[in-house]
C-alpha positions in Angstrom: 15.0 0.5 0.1 12.4 2.6 -0.9 13.8 6.7 -1.2 12.4 9.4 0.8 12.1 11.3 -2.7 12.4 15.2 -1.0 15.4 14.3 0.7 18.6 15.0 -0.4 22.1 14.6 1.2 25.3 17.1 0.6 29.0 15.7 1.6 30.7 18.8 1.7 33.5 19.2 4.6 33.8 22.5 3.1 31.5 24.5 6.1 31.3 27.8 3.6 29.7 25.2 0.7 27.8 23.5 2.9 25.7 26.9 3.5 25.5 27.8 0.6 24.0 25.1 -0.7 21.6 24.7 1.9 20.4 28.2 1.1 19.9 26.5 -2.7 17.8 24.0 -1.4 15.0 25.7 1.6 12.7 23.4 0.5 13.9 20.5 1.2 14.4 17.6 3.6 18.0 18.4 4.2 20.9 16.3 5.5 24.9 17.8 5.7 27.8 15.4 5.7 31.2 16.6 5.7 32.8 12.9 6.0 32.2 9.6 4.6 32.1 8.3 8.3 29.2 11.4 8.6 27.8 10.7 5.0 27.4 6.4 5.5 26.0 7.1 9.3 23.4 9.1 8.1 22.0 7.2 5.3 21.8 4.5 7.8 18.7 6.4 9.5 17.7 8.0 6.1 17.1 7.2 2.2 17.4 9.9 0.0 16.5 10.6 -3.4 19.1 12.3 -4.1 22.8 13.4 -2.9 25.1 15.7 -3.6 29.4 14.6 -3.6 32.4 16.5 -3.5 34.9 13.6 -4.6 37.9 15.6 -2.1 37.0 14.3 1.6 38.9 14.3 5.1 41.5 12.6 5.0 42.3 13.1 1.8 40.5 16.1 1.2 43.2 16.7 -1.8 43.1 13.4 -3.6 39.6 11.5 -4.2 40.0 7.9 -2.7 37.5 8.8 0.6 35.3 10.2 -3.1 34.7 7.6 -4.7 34.6 4.4 -2.0 31.9 7.1 -0.7 30.2 6.5 -3.9 30.3 2.7 -3.9 29.4 2.7 0.2 25.9 4.3 -1.4 25.8 2.3 -4.3 25.7 -0.3 -2.2 23.5 0.6 0.1 21.2 2.6 -2.1 21.1 1.9 -5.6 17.8 3.9 -6.0 19.5 7.1 -5.3 20.7 9.7 -7.3 24.4 10.8 -7.3 25.8 14.1 -8.2 29.3 14.5 -8.2 30.8 18.3 -7.2 34.2 18.6 -9.2 36.5 22.0 -9.7 36.7 22.6 -12.8 40.9 21.0 -13.4 39.1 17.5 -12.2 36.3 16.6 -15.2 38.4 13.4 -15.7 37.4 12.0 -11.9 34.4 13.4 -13.0 33.6 11.0 -15.6 34.9 8.6 -13.9 32.7 9.3 -11.2 29.7 8.4 -13.5 31.4 5.5 -14.9 31.5 4.0 -11.4 27.0 4.8 -10.8 26.6 8.5 -10.2 24.4 9.9 -12.0 25.6 13.5 -13.1 28.5 15.8 -12.2 28.0 19.5 -12.0 31.9 21.4 -11.8 32.4 24.6 -9.0 31.9 27.3 -9.1 28.9 26.8 -7.5 25.4 28.6 -9.5 22.7 28.7 -7.6 20.4 28.3 -10.3 22.4 25.5 -12.3 22.4 23.7 -9.5 18.9 23.4 -8.3 18.3 23.2 -12.1 20.5 20.1 -11.9 19.2 18.5 -8.6 15.9 18.6 -9.6 16.1 16.5 -12.8 17.6 14.3 -10.5 14.8 13.8 -8.4 12.4 13.9 -11.0 13.8 11.0 -12.9 14.0 9.4 -9.5 10.0 10.0 -8.9 9.2 8.3 -12.3 11.6 5.2 -11.8 10.2 4.5 -8.2 6.3 5.1 -9.3 8.0 2.4 -13.0 8.9 -0.3 -9.9 6.3 -0.1 -8.3 4.2 0.0 -11.7 6.1 -3.6 -12.2 5.2 -4.7 -8.0 1.6 -4.2 -8.8 1.9 -6.2 -11.5 3.8 -8.9 -10.0 1.3 -8.5 -7.8 -1.5 -9.9 -9.3 -3.1 -12.9 -9.3 -3.8 -15.3 -11.6 -7.7 -13.7 -10.5 -9.0 -10.7 -12.3 -10.0 -8.3 -10.0 -7.6 -9.5 -7.4 -4.2 -7.6 -6.2 -2.4 -9.7 -3.9 1.6 -11.2 -3.0 0.9 -11.8 1.0 1.1 -15.6 1.3 -2.8 -16.3 2.8 -3.9 -14.4 -0.2 -1.9 -16.7 -2.5 -3.2 -19.9 -1.0 -6.2 -19.2 -1.8 -5.9 -17.9 -5.1 -4.3 -21.7 -5.5 -7.6 -23.1 -4.3 -9.5 -21.4 -6.9 -7.2 -22.5 -9.8 -8.1 -25.8 -8.1 -11.6 -26.0 -7.2 -13.7 -24.1 -9.9 -13.3 -26.8 -12.6 -15.4 -29.3 -11.0 -18.8 -28.7 -9.6 -18.6 -28.9 -5.8 -20.8 -26.7 -4.3 -18.6 -23.3 -2.6 -19.1 -21.8 0.6 -16.8 -17.9 0.8 -16.6 -16.3 4.0 -15.3 -13.6 4.7 -15.6 -10.5 6.7 -18.0 -7.1 5.2 -15.7 -6.0 2.3 -13.0 -8.5 1.9 -14.2 -9.3 -2.3 -15.9 -12.7 -1.6 -18.1 -11.4 -5.0 -14.9 -11.0 -6.5 -14.0 -14.5 -5.8 -17.4 -16.3 -6.8 -17.2 -14.9 -10.7 -13.4 -15.7 -10.1 -15.2 -19.4 -9.7 -17.3 -19.0 -12.6 -15.3 -17.6 -14.9 -12.6 -20.8 -14.7 -16.0 -23.3 -13.9 -16.6 -25.3 -17.4 -19.7 -23.6 -16.4 -18.2 -20.3 -17.3 -20.3 -20.3 -21.1 -23.9 -20.0 -19.0 -24.9 -17.7 -17.3 -24.1 -16.4 -13.6 -26.9 -15.0 -11.5 -26.6 -13.5 -8.6 -29.1 -12.6 -5.4 -28.4 -10.7 -2.5 -30.0 -12.4 0.2 -30.6 -9.4 2.4 -31.2 -7.2 0.2 -34.6 -8.4 0.0 -37.1 -8.6 1.8 -38.3 -11.6 3.2 -41.9 -12.1 1.3 -40.4 -11.0 -2.1 -37.7 -13.6 -1.6 -39.2 -16.4 -2.6 -40.2 -15.7 -5.7 -36.5 -13.9 -6.8 -35.5 -17.0 -5.9 -38.1 -19.6 -7.6 -40.3 -17.2 -9.8 -44.4 -16.7 -9.5 -47.1 -17.2 -11.8 -49.7 -14.7 -12.2 -52.0 -14.0 -10.3 -50.2 -16.0 -7.2 -50.1 -12.9 -5.0 -51.2 -9.5 -5.0 -49.3 -7.3 -7.7 -48.1 -10.6 -9.6 -49.8 -9.1 -12.8 -47.4 -11.6 -15.1 -45.5 -14.8 -15.0 -41.6 -14.2 -13.5 -39.1 -16.2 -14.2 -37.1 -16.3 -11.3 -33.2 -16.8 -10.4 -32.5 -20.5 -9.8 -34.3 -21.0 -13.2 -32.5 -17.8 -14.8 -29.0 -19.7 -14.2 -29.6 -23.0 -15.6 -26.8 -24.3 -17.1 -25.0 -21.8 -15.2 -24.0 -20.6 -11.3 -26.2 -19.5 -9.2 -24.3 -16.8 -6.2 -26.4 -16.7 -3.1 -25.1 -13.5 -1.5 -25.1 -13.2 2.2 -26.6 -16.6 3.1 -27.0 -16.3 6.6 -29.3 -13.4 6.3 -31.7 -15.9 4.6 -34.7 -16.6 6.5 -35.7 -20.3 7.8 -38.8 -21.6 6.1 -36.9 -20.6 2.7 -33.9 -22.4 3.7 -36.3 -25.6 3.7 -36.5 -24.7 0.4 -33.5 -24.0 -0.6 -32.4 -27.4 0.9 -35.0 -29.4 -1.0 -33.5 -27.9 -4.1 -30.5 -28.9 -4.1 -31.1 -31.9 -3.0 -33.4 -33.3 -5.7 -32.4 -30.2 -8.2 -36.2 -29.3 -8.7 -38.8 -26.3 -7.7 -42.4 -25.2 -8.4 -42.8 -21.5 -9.1 -44.4 -19.1 -6.0 -48.5 -20.4 -6.9 -47.9 -23.4 -9.9 -47.7 -27.1 -8.9 -45.4 -27.8 -11.6 -42.4 -29.5 -10.9 -39.5 -27.8 -12.9 -35.9 -28.2 -13.0 -32.0 -26.3 -13.0 -28.6 -27.4 -13.5 -26.5 -25.3 -11.8 -24.0 -25.2 -9.8 -24.2 -23.6 -6.5 -22.0 -21.1 -4.8 -22.6 -19.4 -1.6 -20.6 -16.3 0.6 -21.5 -14.5 4.1 -19.7 -12.8 6.1 -21.5 -14.0 9.7 -20.6 -17.2 11.9 -22.2 -20.7 10.2 -21.4 -22.1 12.8 -22.7 -19.7 15.7 -26.1 -19.5 14.0 -26.4 -23.4 13.5 -25.5 -23.3 17.8 -28.5 -20.2 17.7 -31.0 -22.2 15.7 -30.9 -19.6 13.3 -29.3 -21.6 10.2 -30.1 -25.4 8.9 -26.9 -27.3 9.6 -27.9 -29.7 6.5 -28.4 -27.0 4.6 -24.9 -26.0 5.7 -23.1 -28.9 4.7 -24.9 -29.0 1.5 -23.7 -25.4 0.4 -20.0 -25.7 1.9 -18.5 -29.2 0.3 -15.3 -26.9 0.0 -15.2 -23.8 2.0 -13.0 -20.5 0.9 -12.1 -18.0 3.7 -10.4 -14.5 2.3 -8.5 -12.9 5.0 -9.4 -9.5 6.2 -6.9 -6.5 5.2 -6.0 -6.1 8.4 -3.8 -9.8 7.7 -2.7 -9.2 4.8 0.9 -7.4 5.2 2.0 -5.9 1.6 -1.3 -5.7 -0.3 -2.7 -3.5 2.2 0.0 -0.3 0.2 -0.3 -2.6 -3.0 -3.8 -2.4 -3.4 -3.8 1.3 -2.2 -1.4 2.2 -4.9 -3.3 0.5 -7.2 -7.1 2.5 -6.7 -4.5 5.3 -6.4 -3.7 5.2 -10.2 -7.0 4.3 -11.0 -7.9 7.8 -9.0 -5.8 10.6 -9.8 -6.8 11.9 -12.9 -4.5 14.6 -15.1 -2.4 14.7 -11.5 0.4 12.1 -10.4 -0.2 11.8 -7.5 1.8 9.6 -4.2 1.4 9.0 -0.5 3.5 11.2 1.7 5.2 8.8 4.7 2.7 9.8 7.4 -0.1 8.4 4.6 1.5 5.4 4.2 2.1 4.7 8.4 -1.2 5.1 9.2 -2.1 2.8 6.6 0.2 -0.1 7.6 -1.5 0.7 11.4 -5.0 0.8 10.5 -7.1 -1.6 11.4 -9.1 -1.3 8.3 -13.0 -3.1 9.8 -14.5 -2.3 6.3 -11.7 -3.8 4.7 -11.1 -3.2 0.6 -14.3 -1.4 0.4 -13.1 1.0 3.1 -10.1 0.7 1.8 -11.3 2.4 -1.6 -13.9 4.8 0.0 -10.9 7.0 1.1 -8.7 7.0 -1.7 -10.9 8.0 -4.0 -11.7 10.8 -1.4 -8.6 11.9 -1.0 -7.1 11.2 -4.8 -10.5 13.9 -5.2 -9.6 16.4 -1.9 -5.7 16.4 -2.4 -4.7 20.0 -3.5 -1.1 19.2 -4.0 1.0 15.9 -5.8 0.8 14.0 -2.1 -1.6 12.4 -0.2 -1.5 12.6 3.3 -2.8 10.9 6.4 -5.2 13.3 6.5 -6.8 13.6 3.4 -7.6 9.9 4.0 -8.7 10.4 6.5 -7.0 8.3 8.8 -6.5 10.0 12.4 -3.6 8.9 15.0 -5.9 7.3 16.9 -6.8 4.6 14.7 -3.1 3.8 14.3 -0.9 3.0 16.8 1.8 6.1 17.5 4.6 4.8 14.9 7.2 7.2 14.4 9.2 6.6 11.8 13.0 6.1 12.0 13.9 9.8 10.9 11.4 11.0 14.4 13.4 8.5 16.6 17.1 9.6 15.3 16.0 12.8 15.7 14.8 13.1 18.9 17.5 10.9 20.1 19.7 13.1 18.5 18.4 16.3 20.0 18.3 14.3 24.0 22.2 14.1 23.6 23.5 17.3 21.9 21.4 19.1 25.0 23.0 16.9 28.0 26.4 16.7 26.1 26.5 21.1 26.5 25.4 20.8 29.8 27.9 18.2 31.0 30.5 20.4 28.9 29.0 23.4 30.5 28.5 25.0 27.3 31.3 24.6 25.3 31.6 23.3 21.8 34.2 22.0 22.0 34.1 19.4 24.5 30.8 18.7 23.2 31.8 17.6 19.9 34.5 15.6 21.4 31.6 14.3 24.2 29.2 13.6 21.2 32.6 11.8 18.8 31.8 14.7 16.2 33.2 17.7 15.0 32.3 21.0 15.4 31.4 21.8 12.1 29.2 18.3 12.2 27.6 19.6 15.6 26.6 22.9 14.2 24.6 21.9 11.2 23.2 19.4 13.8 22.2 22.5 16.4 21.1 24.2 13.1 19.2 21.4 11.8 17.0 20.9 15.6 17.3 24.7 16.3 18.9 24.2 19.4 21.2 27.7 19.9 25.4 27.6 20.1 26.9 30.7 22.0 27.9 33.1 19.4 31.1 33.4 21.5 32.0 29.1 20.5 31.6 29.6 17.0 33.7 32.5 15.7 
């Protein structure tokens, strides 16, 4: 379970020390437990990065059995959590035993706020470094055999396996997928892994060139063949000989030119514009489109015979919203690339927003948002606001701690009403001790009777 990097759990049965330690760490998200049971309950709903643990806990406050049992429980539930054991000056033997059992460090009473803050802050920093290291390892594990891709979801791993299988063949490939999913990256990997990798890869975007110039771009032209043709020009088809011709956005190719590219694919011959000389070119054609060519064929906008020529093998890239864990892996990779001299990380609300976003612009949109957020954020944490991901763009997802806070607040208020404000009776109804109820009331800003606290 990943830890919440600024969350601290204080396990201490002395109310005075609880208050003193709370005061030391006002800038952290602090939870307090007075025994093993309440600490384990908090651990089920939270993932504290650091725990301070008093070994002497009820029902064995004079011994260490409960403390060591809780230490083992924390290590089992949350192995990445840093545990700092708090002991008396005569209990160094127990502290060293705790460190040997997996505790990060120990601190001896009495409490000195500055020293304890230093020890706890050092534990947080080490935890953050270790978490960054784990993320880097996850990214390395998530890297596919295809350069430029970060993928772990089954659909993308299957796609990568398909590329590895078909790249060495001479089959024509059609790559489909929404805008921004990475069709060009797949095309480049097909060329890199093919037997033509030593030859050129020539790309032409059929949607970016005016219709009256597209034929010349593809097949070239002779000098004087049209106004402005001052010299002979070699076309993309000819330039790609011995390599790969990538026809990007082929769905935007006009019908008259579709007939000419079909003839080339059938005969491997062509003429430059303004010439009667027949030339040949040995190319492998890889095409890509974000459109549904089947629908375009039904509408008479795309030739069915051309479709079958360019799609001997089809590869479909899933949209980012269907790639699960890949979203955060890609986002963290992009954040690392754009953080400059700072060490940036995503806040929990940013993670929630990214997981729930539909990403209509796919990876291209994610890249733009992360790059902008890395530039604009003032601190070291990138929030959903920095990413400009508003609540309307994601479903209303509450983190477990928020749901728990709402439930606990409601339960406390109902218990106070049922007990007519009697703190002892309210604690009994809730199944917690009076100190725990005091801590919860302070945490959620619930007023209790001063007379009852005395």
